[in-house]
N, C-alpha and C positions, 0 to 999 in steps of 0.2 A: 115409381119407387120399382124398384128392385126388386128381387124375391131376400137375396141374403138380408135387404135393410129390410123389410120387411117384420119376417125371423123375430130382428134382434131383437127391434122396439113389442113386436108382443115376448119374445124373451121377459127383457126389461117389465115392463105390464104385470110378467104374471107372478113376476121373486119379486115388484113390490105388494101384490098380491100377497102373495104365500109370507113376507116380510111382515105386513099389518097383523095376517091372523094371526100365527107365532106372538112374536109377544100379545097378543087379547086375551089370548088364551092362558100363556103361560104367569105362571105364578110369582116367578120373579123377575121384574121388567132389565132387569139393570144386567141378572142371567140370560137371559132368551136375546136382551144384544147383545151379550158380549161370546155369549154362541153362534149367534147369526156372521158375530166380520170376524170368529176365527175362521170360522165356515167358508167365509168365504173370502180372508185372505189367505188361506192356500191353495183356493182354486184356481187364485189370481198365477200364485206360486206354480204349479203344476203348467199354466198355460206358459209363461216369464220364460219357465224355464223349457218349453219346447219348442216356444218361436225362438230361443238363445241357440 
């Protein structure tokens, strides 16, 4: 396994753990999930614009 691929797998695991932790401690799960998705969408948009 190459180093960049390993880093991506590790990042995915950390994001998954963070997502679950935020949902568990959040008072309103729907709002928390919505904010996480908005943040992920914004980050993906920035990456897409940089790669275009």
